[in-house]
PADOZA-673636 format. One record per residue (C-alpha): residue in one letter; chain; x, y, z. Coordinates in Angstrom, 2 decimals. Last residue first. Layout:
PADOZA-673636
('a'; 'A'; (X; Y; Z)) ...
//
This chain:
PADOZA-673636
('x'; 'A'; (-28.50; 17.23; 3.82)) ('x'; 'A'; (-24.78; 18.22; 3.30)) ('x'; 'A'; (-22.02; 15.75; 4.11)) ('x'; 'A'; (-19.12; 16.82; 6.02)) ('x'; 'A'; (-15.77; 16.62; 4.40)) ('x'; 'A'; (-13.10; 14.78; 6.17)) ('x'; 'A'; (-9.49; 16.01; 6.74)) ('x'; 'A'; (-6.97; 13.82; 8.37)) ('x'; 'A'; (-3.90; 14.70; 9.63)) ('x'; 'A'; (-0.83; 12.82; 10.74)) ('x'; 'A'; (2.22; 15.05; 11.64)) ('x'; 'A'; (0.10; 16.27; 14.73)) ('x'; 'A'; (1.55; 13.16; 16.68)) ('x'; 'A'; (0.99; 13.08; 20.57)) ('x'; 'A'; (-2.59; 14.54; 20.38)) ('x'; 'A'; (-3.68; 12.85; 17.25)) ('x'; 'A'; (-5.36; 14.63; 14.37)) ('x'; 'A'; (-8.62; 15.04; 12.49)) ('x'; 'A'; (-9.44; 18.25; 10.57)) ('x'; 'A'; (-12.65; 19.37; 9.49)) ('x'; 'A'; (-13.67; 20.82; 6.23)) ('x'; 'A'; (-16.71; 22.13; 6.50)) ('x'; 'A'; (-20.21; 23.05; 8.36)) ('x'; 'A'; (-20.49; 25.76; 10.49)) ('x'; 'A'; (-18.09; 27.28; 13.13)) ('x'; 'A'; (-15.02; 24.92; 11.97)) ('x'; 'A'; (-13.67; 22.16; 13.66)) ('x'; 'A'; (-10.61; 21.19; 15.02)) ('x'; 'A'; (-10.78; 17.11; 15.95)) ('x'; 'A'; (-8.15; 16.11; 18.14)) ('x'; 'A'; (-7.89; 12.21; 18.88)) ('x'; 'A'; (-6.02; 10.88; 21.96)) ('x'; 'A'; (-4.68; 7.68; 22.57)) ('x'; 'A'; (-2.65; 7.50; 19.39)) ('x'; 'A'; (-1.79; 5.95; 16.27)) ('x'; 'A'; (-4.27; 6.92; 13.92)) ('x'; 'A'; (-5.51; 4.60; 11.42)) ('x'; 'A'; (-8.54; 2.86; 13.12)) ('x'; 'A'; (-10.14; 6.68; 13.68)) ('x'; 'A'; (-9.64; 7.91; 10.11)) ('x'; 'A'; (-11.12; 4.13; 8.94)) ('x'; 'A'; (-14.18; 4.59; 11.48)) ('x'; 'A'; (-14.90; 8.20; 10.50)) ('x'; 'A'; (-14.69; 7.87; 6.67)) ('x'; 'A'; (-16.92; 4.90; 6.96)) ('x'; 'A'; (-19.62; 6.87; 8.78)) ('x'; 'A'; (-19.94; 9.42; 6.03)) ('x'; 'A'; (-20.29; 12.73; 7.79)) ('x'; 'A'; (-22.92; 14.72; 8.92)) ('x'; 'A'; (-22.53; 17.85; 11.10)) ('x'; 'A'; (-23.11; 19.66; 14.01)) ('x'; 'A'; (-21.84; 22.35; 15.92)) ('x'; 'A'; (-22.08; 24.30; 19.50)) ('x'; 'A'; (-19.16; 26.42; 20.01)) ('x'; 'A'; (-15.92; 25.84; 21.35)) ('x'; 'A'; (-13.56; 24.57; 23.87)) ('x'; 'A'; (-14.35; 20.59; 24.14)) ('x'; 'A'; (-12.98; 18.35; 26.50)) ('x'; 'A'; (-14.63; 14.76; 25.58)) ('x'; 'A'; (-17.66; 12.56; 27.30)) ('x'; 'A'; (-18.92; 10.21; 24.58)) ('x'; 'A'; (-22.77; 10.24; 23.91)) ('x'; 'A'; (-24.39; 7.33; 21.46)) ('x'; 'A'; (-27.34; 7.68; 19.97)) ('x'; 'A'; (-29.21; 4.99; 17.49)) ('x'; 'A'; (-32.27; 5.03; 14.77)) ('x'; 'A'; (-34.50; 2.80; 13.01)) ('x'; 'A'; (-34.70; -0.17; 10.85)) ('x'; 'A'; (-34.74; 2.24; 7.90)) ('x'; 'A'; (-31.71; 3.86; 9.09)) ('x'; 'A'; (-31.31; 6.76; 11.75)) ('x'; 'A'; (-27.89; 7.74; 12.79)) ('x'; 'A'; (-26.67; 9.79; 16.03)) ('x'; 'A'; (-23.65; 10.71; 17.24)) ('x'; 'A'; (-23.37; 13.26; 20.40)) ('x'; 'A'; (-20.23; 14.74; 21.78)) ('x'; 'A'; (-20.46; 15.74; 24.89)) ('x'; 'A'; (-18.07; 18.49; 26.71)) ('x'; 'A'; (-20.87; 21.23; 26.70)) ('x'; 'A'; (-21.66; 20.69; 22.81)) ('x'; 'A'; (-20.36; 18.34; 20.10)) ('x'; 'A'; (-22.73; 16.90; 17.58)) ('x'; 'A'; (-21.39; 13.87; 14.68)) ('x'; 'A'; (-24.67; 13.02; 12.75)) ('x'; 'A'; (-23.99; 9.76; 11.08)) ('x'; 'A'; (-24.00; 8.97; 7.76)) ('x'; 'A'; (-23.96; 6.09; 5.19)) ('x'; 'A'; (-21.08; 4.41; 3.77)) ('x'; 'A'; (-20.96; 0.93; 5.20)) ('x'; 'A'; (-24.72; 0.57; 5.86)) ('x'; 'A'; (-26.62; 1.95; 8.93)) ('x'; 'A'; (-28.27; -0.06; 11.88)) ('x'; 'A'; (-24.92; -1.67; 13.56)) ('x'; 'A'; (-22.69; 1.32; 12.25)) ('x'; 'A'; (-23.81; 3.54; 15.66)) ('x'; 'A'; (-22.28; 0.95; 18.31)) ('x'; 'A'; (-19.13; 1.08; 15.99)) ('x'; 'A'; (-18.93; 4.61; 16.05)) ('x'; 'A'; (-19.32; 4.72; 19.73)) ('x'; 'A'; (-16.42; 2.15; 20.35)) ('x'; 'A'; (-14.03; 4.09; 17.72)) ('x'; 'A'; (-14.68; 7.18; 19.74)) ('x'; 'A'; (-14.22; 5.56; 22.82)) ('x'; 'A'; (-11.14; 4.11; 21.58)) ('x'; 'A'; (-9.58; 6.86; 20.28)) ('x'; 'A'; (-10.27; 9.22; 23.25)) ('x'; 'A'; (-11.54; 12.70; 22.57)) ('x'; 'A'; (-10.15; 16.04; 22.77)) ('x'; 'A'; (-12.05; 18.49; 20.75)) ('x'; 'A'; (-11.38; 22.35; 19.42)) ('x'; 'A'; (-13.53; 24.57; 17.73)) ('x'; 'A'; (-11.04; 27.13; 16.02)) ('x'; 'A'; (-11.06; 25.69; 12.77)) ('x'; 'A'; (-9.54; 28.63; 10.78)) ('x'; 'A'; (-6.48; 26.92; 8.59)) ('x'; 'A'; (-8.38; 24.57; 7.17)) ('x'; 'A'; (-5.90; 22.53; 4.77)) ('x'; 'A'; (-7.41; 22.59; 1.22)) ('x'; 'A'; (-4.39; 24.94; 0.14)) ('x'; 'A'; (-1.87; 22.65; 0.82)) ('x'; 'A'; (-3.43; 19.90; -1.09)) ('x'; 'A'; (-3.06; 21.21; -4.64)) ('x'; 'A'; (-4.56; 18.55; -6.86)) ('x'; 'A'; (-2.22; 16.20; -8.41)) ('x'; 'A'; (-1.12; 17.33; -11.64)) ('x'; 'A'; (-0.89; 14.64; -14.44)) ('x'; 'A'; (0.81; 11.06; -14.79)) ('x'; 'A'; (0.61; 7.97; -12.94)) ('x'; 'A'; (3.86; 6.69; -12.14)) ('x'; 'A'; (4.75; 3.23; -14.33)) ('x'; 'A'; (6.49; 0.79; -11.60)) ('x'; 'A'; (9.85; -0.95; -10.81)) ('x'; 'A'; (10.46; -3.09; -8.05)) ('x'; 'A'; (13.41; -4.90; -7.12)) ('x'; 'A'; (14.93; -7.56; -4.24)) ('x'; 'A'; (17.59; -8.71; -2.77)) ('x'; 'A'; (19.22; -5.11; -2.85)) ('x'; 'A'; (16.26; -3.57; -1.21)) ('x'; 'A'; (15.27; -1.74; -4.26)) ('x'; 'A'; (12.47; 0.08; -5.55)) ('x'; 'A'; (12.52; 2.17; -9.05)) ('x'; 'A'; (9.85; 4.47; -10.42)) ('x'; 'A'; (8.46; 5.42; -13.56)) ('x'; 'A'; (7.29; 8.57; -16.06)) ('x'; 'A'; (10.27; 10.84; -15.82)) ('x'; 'A'; (12.43; 8.56; -13.30)) ('x'; 'A'; (12.41; 8.35; -9.95)) ('x'; 'A'; (15.00; 5.83; -8.35)) ('x'; 'A'; (13.86; 5.15; -4.61)) ('x'; 'A'; (16.63; 2.57; -2.46)) ('x'; 'A'; (14.77; 0.91; 0.47)) ('x'; 'A'; (16.67; -0.29; 3.69)) ('x'; 'A'; (14.49; -3.32; 4.76)) ('x'; 'A'; (13.63; -3.33; 8.37)) ('x'; 'A'; (9.74; -3.12; 7.81)) ('x'; 'A'; (9.92; -5.74; 4.89)) ('x'; 'A'; (9.03; -4.78; 1.39)) ('x'; 'A'; (7.48; -7.81; -0.96)) ('x'; 'A'; (3.55; -7.73; 0.60)) ('x'; 'A'; (3.56; -3.81; 1.25)) ('x'; 'A'; (5.23; -2.64; -1.86)) ('x'; 'A'; (2.63; -4.98; -3.73)) ('x'; 'A'; (-0.24; -3.22; -2.44)) ('x'; 'A'; (1.60; 0.37; -3.16)) ('x'; 'A'; (1.92; -0.79; -6.56)) ('x'; 'A'; (-1.88; -1.58; -6.97)) ('x'; 'A'; (-2.74; 2.20; -5.44)) ('x'; 'A'; (-0.42; 3.41; -8.32)) ('x'; 'A'; (2.37; 5.99; -7.05)) ('x'; 'A'; (1.74; 9.84; -7.84)) ('x'; 'A'; (4.75; 11.40; -7.76)) ('x'; 'A'; (6.30; 15.53; -6.19)) ('x'; 'A'; (9.12; 17.00; -7.08)) ('x'; 'A'; (11.99; 16.00; -5.40)) ('x'; 'A'; (14.17; 17.50; -2.51)) ('x'; 'A'; (16.93; 15.63; -0.90)) ('x'; 'A'; (15.97; 13.48; 2.07)) ('x'; 'A'; (19.68; 12.41; 3.89)) ('x'; 'A'; (18.00; 11.80; 7.44)) ('x'; 'A'; (14.23; 11.14; 7.30)) ('x'; 'A'; (11.56; 13.20; 8.74)) ('x'; 'A'; (7.42; 12.18; 8.31)) ('x'; 'A'; (4.98; 14.01; 7.22)) ('x'; 'A'; (1.58; 12.07; 6.82)) ('x'; 'A'; (-1.85; 13.37; 5.17)) ('x'; 'A'; (-4.72; 11.78; 4.55)) ('x'; 'A'; (-7.52; 13.29; 2.75)) ('x'; 'A'; (-11.23; 13.30; 2.42)) ('x'; 'A'; (-13.98; 14.44; -0.01)) ('x'; 'A'; (-12.31; 14.54; -3.37)) ('x'; 'A'; (-10.47; 10.80; -2.80)) ('x'; 'A'; (-7.72; 11.84; -1.57)) ('x'; 'A'; (-4.14; 10.32; -0.01)) ('x'; 'A'; (-1.07; 12.21; 0.68)) ('x'; 'A'; (2.56; 11.34; 1.35)) ('x'; 'A'; (5.26; 13.82; 2.66)) ('x'; 'A'; (9.04; 13.01; 3.27)) ('x'; 'A'; (11.56; 15.39; 4.96)) ('x'; 'A'; (15.44; 15.52; 5.65)) ('x'; 'A'; (15.35; 18.44; 3.02)) ('x'; 'A'; (11.99; 18.30; 1.03)) ('x'; 'A'; (10.64; 15.17; -0.74)) ('x'; 'A'; (7.55; 14.66; -2.60)) ('x'; 'A'; (4.60; 11.62; -2.72)) ('x'; 'A'; (1.19; 11.39; -3.98)) ('x'; 'A'; (-0.71; 8.22; -3.55)) ('x'; 'A'; (-2.28; 6.86; -6.07)) ('x'; 'A'; (-6.73; 6.56; -7.33)) ('x'; 'A'; (-6.59; 10.32; -7.02)) ('x'; 'A'; (-5.00; 10.22; -10.59)) ('x'; 'A'; (-7.50; 8.60; -12.35)) ('x'; 'A'; (-10.92; 10.11; -11.09)) ('x'; 'A'; (-12.41; 8.08; -13.86)) ('x'; 'A'; (-11.35; 4.73; -11.96)) ('x'; 'A'; (-13.48; 5.58; -8.79)) ('x'; 'A'; (-11.71; 4.01; -5.66)) ('x'; 'A'; (-10.29; 7.40; -4.67)) ('x'; 'A'; (-7.20; 7.22; -2.28)) ('x'; 'A'; (-8.08; 7.60; 1.44)) ('x'; 'A'; (-6.75; 4.23; 2.14)) ('x'; 'A'; (-3.57; 4.94; 0.85)) ('x'; 'A'; (-2.56; 7.15; 3.60)) ('x'; 'A'; (-1.85; 5.63; 6.96)) ('x'; 'A'; (-0.53; 2.34; 5.48)) ('x'; 'A'; (1.37; 3.29; 2.69)) ('x'; 'A'; (3.30; 6.26; 4.59)) ('x'; 'A'; (3.96; 3.65; 7.31)) ('x'; 'A'; (5.09; 0.97; 5.05)) ('x'; 'A'; (7.82; 3.31; 3.70)) ('x'; 'A'; (8.56; 4.39; 7.14)) ('x'; 'A'; (9.20; 0.90; 8.40)) ('x'; 'A'; (11.24; -0.15; 5.14)) ('x'; 'A'; (13.87; 2.54; 6.23)) ('x'; 'A'; (13.99; 5.39; 2.87)) ('x'; 'A'; (17.16; 6.33; 0.73)) ('x'; 'A'; (16.21; 8.66; -2.51)) ('x'; 'A'; (18.43; 8.30; -5.55)) ('x'; 'A'; (18.11; 10.99; -8.00)) ('x'; 'A'; (19.38; 8.84; -10.71)) ('x'; 'A'; (19.54; 4.92; -11.36)) ('x'; 'A'; (18.61; 5.09; -14.97)) ('x'; 'A'; (15.33; 3.03; -15.24)) ('x'; 'A'; (15.44; -0.85; -15.66)) ('x'; 'A'; (13.92; -3.16; -18.38)) ('x'; 'A'; (13.33; -6.97; -18.20)) ('x'; 'A'; (12.35; -8.39; -21.98)) ('x'; 'A'; (9.00; -9.76; -22.22)) ('x'; 'A'; (8.75; -13.60; -22.23)) ('x'; 'A'; (9.03; -15.29; -25.41)) ('x'; 'A'; (12.62; -15.95; -25.23)) ('x'; 'A'; (11.94; -18.06; -22.35)) ('x'; 'A'; (10.18; -20.54; -24.17)) ('x'; 'A'; (7.44; -22.22; -22.25)) ('x'; 'A'; (7.01; -24.91; -19.49)) ('x'; 'A'; (5.42; -28.11; -19.17)) ('x'; 'A'; (5.46; -29.60; -15.64)) ('x'; 'A'; (7.05; -33.08; -14.40)) ('x'; 'A'; (6.24; -33.41; -10.85)) ('x'; 'A'; (7.80; -35.84; -8.41)) ('x'; 'A'; (7.81; -36.45; -4.38)) ('x'; 'A'; (9.35; -39.26; -2.67)) ('x'; 'A'; (12.79; -37.62; -2.20)) ('x'; 'A'; (12.45; -34.32; -3.85)) ('x'; 'A'; (12.09; -33.64; -7.24)) ('x'; 'A'; (10.99; -31.22; -9.76)) ('x'; 'A'; (11.04; -32.29; -13.57)) ('x'; 'A'; (10.66; -29.64; -16.20)) ('x'; 'A'; (9.26; -29.74; -19.54)) ('x'; 'A'; (9.53; -28.48; -22.94)) ('x'; 'A'; (12.67; -30.15; -23.76)) ('x'; 'A'; (14.20; -31.18; -20.29)) ('x'; 'A'; (15.33; -29.07; -17.40)) ('x'; 'A'; (16.30; -31.12; -14.34)) ('x'; 'A'; (15.02; -29.62; -11.16)) ('x'; 'A'; (16.34; -30.98; -7.76)) ('x'; 'A'; (14.95; -30.20; -4.18)) ('x'; 'A'; (16.66; -29.29; -1.21)) ('x'; 'A'; (14.78; -30.22; 1.98)) ('x'; 'A'; (12.43; -28.43; 3.54)) ('x'; 'A'; (9.54; -30.28; 2.51)) ('x'; 'A'; (7.00; -29.32; -0.40)) ('x'; 'A'; (3.63; -28.14; 0.15)) ('x'; 'A'; (4.58; -24.68; -0.50)) ('x'; 'A'; (6.82; -25.27; -3.06)) ('x'; 'A'; (4.25; -27.04; -5.19)) ('x'; 'A'; (1.68; -23.82; -4.97)) ('x'; 'A'; (4.10; -21.54; -5.65)) ('x'; 'A'; (5.16; -23.58; -9.03)) ('x'; 'A'; (1.71; -23.41; -9.66)) ('x'; 'A'; (0.77; -19.80; -9.33)) ('x'; 'A'; (4.25; -18.47; -11.25)) ('x'; 'A'; (3.43; -20.63; -14.48)) ('x'; 'A'; (7.19; -21.57; -15.24)) ('x'; 'A'; (9.61; -19.96; -17.77)) ('x'; 'A'; (12.76; -21.25; -17.23)) ('x'; 'A'; (16.54; -19.95; -18.01)) ('x'; 'A'; (19.77; -22.21; -17.40)) ('x'; 'A'; (23.37; -20.65; -17.16)) ('x'; 'A'; (25.93; -23.37; -16.30)) ('x'; 'A'; (27.67; -24.14; -12.78)) ('x'; 'A'; (24.60; -22.99; -10.53)) ('x'; 'A'; (25.09; -19.92; -8.28)) ('x'; 'A'; (22.90; -19.13; -5.58)) ('x'; 'A'; (21.48; -16.58; -2.85)) ('x'; 'A'; (18.40; -15.52; -5.35)) ('x'; 'A'; (17.69; -11.87; -6.38)) ('x'; 'A'; (14.07; -11.09; -6.76)) ('x'; 'A'; (13.00; -8.82; -9.54)) ('x'; 'A'; (9.55; -7.32; -9.78)) ('x'; 'A'; (8.15; -5.49; -12.84)) ('x'; 'A'; (4.90; -3.66; -12.70)) ('x'; 'A'; (2.51; -2.25; -15.38)) ('x'; 'A'; (3.29; -4.68; -17.90)) ('x'; 'A'; (2.40; -7.83; -15.63)) ('x'; 'A'; (6.02; -8.55; -15.27)) ('x'; 'A'; (7.77; -11.02; -12.86)) ('x'; 'A'; (11.52; -12.01; -12.87)) ('x'; 'A'; (13.31; -14.79; -10.10)) ('x'; 'A'; (17.07; -14.37; -9.97)) ('x'; 'A'; (20.62; -15.91; -10.22)) ('x'; 'A'; (24.11; -14.11; -10.59)) ('x'; 'A'; (27.63; -14.76; -11.41)) ('x'; 'A'; (27.36; -18.77; -12.56)) ('x'; 'A'; (23.63; -18.20; -13.61)) ('x'; 'A'; (20.25; -19.49; -12.69)) ('x'; 'A'; (17.41; -17.72; -14.43)) ('x'; 'A'; (13.92; -18.04; -13.63)) ('x'; 'A'; (11.23; -15.99; -15.39)) ('x'; 'A'; (7.39; -16.59; -13.63)) ('x'; 'A'; (4.98; -17.19; -15.78)) ('x'; 'A'; (1.21; -15.87; -15.80)) ('x'; 'A'; (3.01; -12.76; -18.16)) ('x'; 'A'; (2.47; -15.54; -21.05)) ('x'; 'A'; (-1.40; -15.74; -20.67)) ('x'; 'A'; (-1.78; -11.91; -21.72)) ('x'; 'A'; (-5.28; -11.57; -21.01)) ('x'; 'A'; (-5.22; -13.15; -17.52)) ('x'; 'A'; (-2.76; -10.39; -16.59)) ('x'; 'A'; (-3.14; -10.31; -12.73)) ('x'; 'A'; (-1.56; -13.65; -11.63)) ('x'; 'A'; (2.13; -13.17; -12.43)) ('x'; 'A'; (2.18; -10.29; -9.53)) ('x'; 'A'; (1.00; -13.09; -7.31)) ('x'; 'A'; (3.85; -15.13; -7.97)) ('x'; 'A'; (6.46; -12.18; -6.89)) ('x'; 'A'; (6.36; -12.51; -3.34)) ('x'; 'A'; (5.79; -15.98; -2.44)) ('x'; 'A'; (8.61; -16.82; -5.51)) ('x'; 'A'; (10.62; -14.90; -3.28)) ('x'; 'A'; (10.41; -17.02; -0.33)) ('x'; 'A'; (10.22; -20.41; -1.41)) ('x'; 'A'; (13.24; -20.18; -3.88)) ('x'; 'A'; (16.22; -19.93; -1.60)) ('x'; 'A'; (13.21; -21.45; 0.46)) ('x'; 'A'; (13.49; -25.02; -1.03)) ('x'; 'A'; (17.17; -25.24; -1.07)) ('x'; 'A'; (19.11; -26.03; -4.56)) ('x'; 'A'; (19.75; -28.80; -6.94)) ('x'; 'A'; (19.80; -27.64; -10.60)) ('x'; 'A'; (19.91; -30.18; -13.39)) ('x'; 'A'; (20.83; -29.67; -17.14)) 
//
């Protein structure tokens, strides 16, 4: 049984799906990609038990052929081939791949041994532009917990209101919250999407895609028409983030983002990634300073400031990640009178907020 197919018809989807097939070393069968060529539809399927991904191919064959092949090896073979069509010949337990002077003969496995492809009922459809979905992930997921014992906080919370979608990430010490307006959004209760799923979505979703979300009881499906990803959801009650938003922070500062980031980088030269920086504001000045076993550093930055003299200690990495993800020229800081939850937001876009707790020493 032979297939002649353009290289890029396979290469682009294999590039997106092969990394999923590498994640489950304890079950070698899952290191494979299931490729199905058919007269009606052709697709590639990856499954690591937590995530299922399917890429549909613009290709029809004269007969139905199923192949189970190592995902990483197949990707590396396709990557090195020229742009011309390739020929695939399926033999018993082997697959011959040819292109001009190049030939590979690979051992393959029985497609019947691969887990069946499951789906979820296509109800509760939510439509999102790819650029909005990717923005939600980019501006929120960095704040999720890296501590696996805080299971629910390792994922991104998302809920829908009429024409609005909200995404939240928190590790208990900081929180990133982004609200975006999107036409046609309906109300849906909050869900928590695993971090691993978010990373795969960043790889397979394009900004120009129109993405349909189908929310099930314990899982979610993302579909662009060309590619589909199904993931388990994290189960449990996410913290009530609305009640922790500070409402009485009356000390307001306005600082240039580039100057803020440059100042933090200067201070970071003498401290480790997660050590503390002291942030003080007074007389239209922000003072950043830190000490370590090799010495001390201080940076003064001009700001617009209306408030009391205040001084707080923050995790320097939290501040740097917040500033890096702020898509704005000027950052607004709203601080309490005594050390407590502090809001960082953009002058041009206050729908994106970072709340960071200072560290008591």
